[in-house]
C-alpha positions as CSV (number, residue, x, y, z in Angstrom):
1,X,0.0,0.0,0.0
2,X,1.2,3.5,-0.8
3,X,2.8,5.4,2.1
4,X,0.6,8.4,1.3
5,X,-2.5,6.2,1.9
6,X,-1.0,5.0,5.2
7,X,-0.4,8.6,6.2
8,X,-4.0,9.4,5.5
9,X,-5.2,6.4,7.4
10,X,-3.1,7.4,10.4
11,X,-4.6,10.9,10.2
12,X,-8.1,9.4,10.3
13,X,-7.1,7.2,13.2
14,X,-5.8,10.3,15.0
15,X,-9.1,12.2,14.3
16,X,-11.1,9.2,15.6
17,X,-9.0,8.8,18.8
18,X,-8.9,12.5,19.6
19,X,-12.6,13.2,18.7
20,X,-11.4,16.4,16.9
21,X,-13.4,16.1,13.6
22,X,-12.1,19.3,12.0
23,X,-9.7,20.2,9.3
24,X,-7.0,21.2,11.9
25,X,-7.5,17.9,13.7
26,X,-7.0,16.0,10.4
27,X,-3.9,18.1,9.6
28,X,-2.5,17.4,13.1
29,X,-3.1,13.7,12.5
30,X,-1.5,13.9,9.0
31,X,1.6,15.5,10.5
32,X,1.7,13.0,13.4
33,X,1.3,10.1,10.9
34,X,4.1,11.6,8.7
35,X,6.4,11.7,11.7
36,X,5.5,8.1,12.6
37,X,6.2,7.0,9.1
38,X,9.5,8.9,9.1
39,X,10.6,7.4,12.4
40,X,9.7,3.9,11.2
41,X,11.4,4.5,7.9
42,X,14.6,5.6,9.6
43,X,14.7,2.6,11.9
44,X,13.9,0.0,9.3
45,X,15.7,1.6,6.3
46,X,12.6,1.6,4.2
47,X,10.0,4.2,3.3
48,X,12.7,6.9,2.8
49,X,11.4,8.2,-0.5
50,X,8.0,9.4,0.8
51,X,9.4,11.0,3.9
52,X,11.9,13.0,1.7
53,X,9.2,14.1,-0.7
54,X,7.1,16.1,1.8
55,X,9.9,18.5,2.8
56,X,10.8,18.8,-0.9
57,X,7.2,19.8,-1.7
58,X,7.2,22.3,1.2
59,X,10.5,23.8,0.1
60,X,9.3,24.1,-3.5
61,X,6.1,25.8,-2.4
62,X,7.9,28.3,-0.3
63,X,10.3,29.0,-3.1
64,X,7.5,29.5,-5.6
65,X,5.5,31.8,-3.2
66,X,8.6,33.9,-2.8
67,X,9.0,34.2,-6.6
68,X,5.3,35.1,-6.9
69,X,5.8,37.9,-4.3
70,X,8.8,39.3,-6.0
71,X,7.2,39.3,-9.5
72,X,4.0,40.8,-8.1
73,X,6.0,43.6,-6.5
74,X,7.9,44.3,-9.8
75,X,4.7,44.4,-11.8
76,X,2.9,46.6,-9.2
77,X,5.9,49.0,-9.3
78,X,5.7,49.1,-13.1
79,X,2.0,49.9,-13.0
80,X,2.2,52.5,-10.2
81,X,5.2,54.5,-11.5
82,X,4.8,57.0,-14.3
83,X,8.1,56.1,-16.1
84,X,8.3,53.2,-18.4
85,X,11.0,50.7,-17.4
86,X,9.7,47.7,-19.2
87,X,11.8,45.9,-21.7
88,X,9.4,43.2,-23.0
89,X,10.5,40.4,-25.3
90,X,10.4,36.8,-26.2
91,X,13.2,34.4,-25.4
92,X,13.8,30.7,-25.9
93,X,14.8,28.7,-22.9
94,X,16.6,25.4,-23.7
95,X,15.0,22.5,-21.8
96,X,17.0,19.7,-20.1
97,X,13.9,17.6,-19.5
98,X,11.9,15.7,-22.1
99,X,9.1,14.8,-19.8
100,X,5.8,16.2,-21.0
101,X,4.5,16.4,-17.4
102,X,7.6,18.4,-16.3
103,X,7.3,20.7,-19.3
104,X,3.6,21.3,-18.7
105,X,4.0,22.0,-15.0
106,X,7.0,24.3,-15.8
107,X,5.1,26.2,-18.5
108,X,2.0,26.6,-16.2
109,X,4.2,27.9,-13.3
110,X,5.8,30.4,-15.6
111,X,2.5,31.6,-16.9
112,X,1.1,31.9,-13.3
113,X,4.0,34.2,-12.4
114,X,3.1,37.9,-13.2
115,X,5.2,39.4,-15.9
116,X,5.9,36.1,-17.7
117,X,4.0,33.9,-20.1
118,X,4.8,30.6,-21.7
119,X,4.1,30.9,-25.4
120,X,5.1,27.6,-27.1
121,X,7.3,24.5,-26.9
122,X,9.3,23.5,-29.9
123,X,8.2,20.4,-31.7
124,X,11.2,18.4,-30.4
125,X,10.5,19.6,-26.8
126,X,14.0,21.1,-26.6
127,X,13.0,24.8,-26.3
128,X,10.3,26.6,-24.3
129,X,9.5,30.1,-25.6
130,X,8.7,32.7,-22.9
131,X,7.4,36.3,-23.2
132,X,8.6,38.4,-20.3
133,X,7.8,42.0,-19.4
134,X,11.3,42.7,-18.1
135,X,14.3,41.4,-20.0
136,X,17.1,43.4,-18.5
137,X,19.5,40.5,-18.7
138,X,18.6,37.5,-20.8
139,X,21.2,35.2,-19.3
140,X,19.9,36.0,-15.7
141,X,16.3,35.3,-16.8
142,X,17.3,32.1,-18.5
143,X,19.3,31.1,-15.3
144,X,16.2,31.8,-13.1
145,X,14.0,29.7,-15.5
146,X,16.5,26.9,-15.6
147,X,16.5,26.9,-11.7
148,X,12.8,26.6,-11.8
149,X,13.0,23.7,-14.3
150,X,15.6,21.9,-12.1
151,X,13.3,22.2,-9.1
152,X,10.3,20.9,-11.0
153,X,12.2,17.9,-12.3
154,X,13.5,17.2,-8.8
155,X,10.0,17.4,-7.4
156,X,8.7,15.0,-10.0
157,X,11.5,12.4,-9.7
């Protein structure tokens, strides 16, 4: 049985034992179940993959939220100031991954970030074309997008 399913079952057991039938009670049970699975995994040497994935998901979520905050502030500054600092353009970002799932998630995350939009993927899945409001330094933008791609691939592996 999947460790995620075990974690959910442990959360339901926690809710039943505590009598706290709320979302916060379930979340507490989920965290408790995760800690139990991590402890059992460390002592037996199994179940390591699942217990490593949750911190990775949390880290990616915090990273992406920070990127959203920064891009929202940059777009808000551009809207509120009378001077025009935008340097829009389209760039091609070479992709290391060939996974359609990773490319789709990457393209959607880029499009959800204010100031950038995924336009197209080349037919051979080697280049992702991006429109950006601010292309001050193409290499820095490509490096940021490659970092996002690396994190998405790590998350899916």
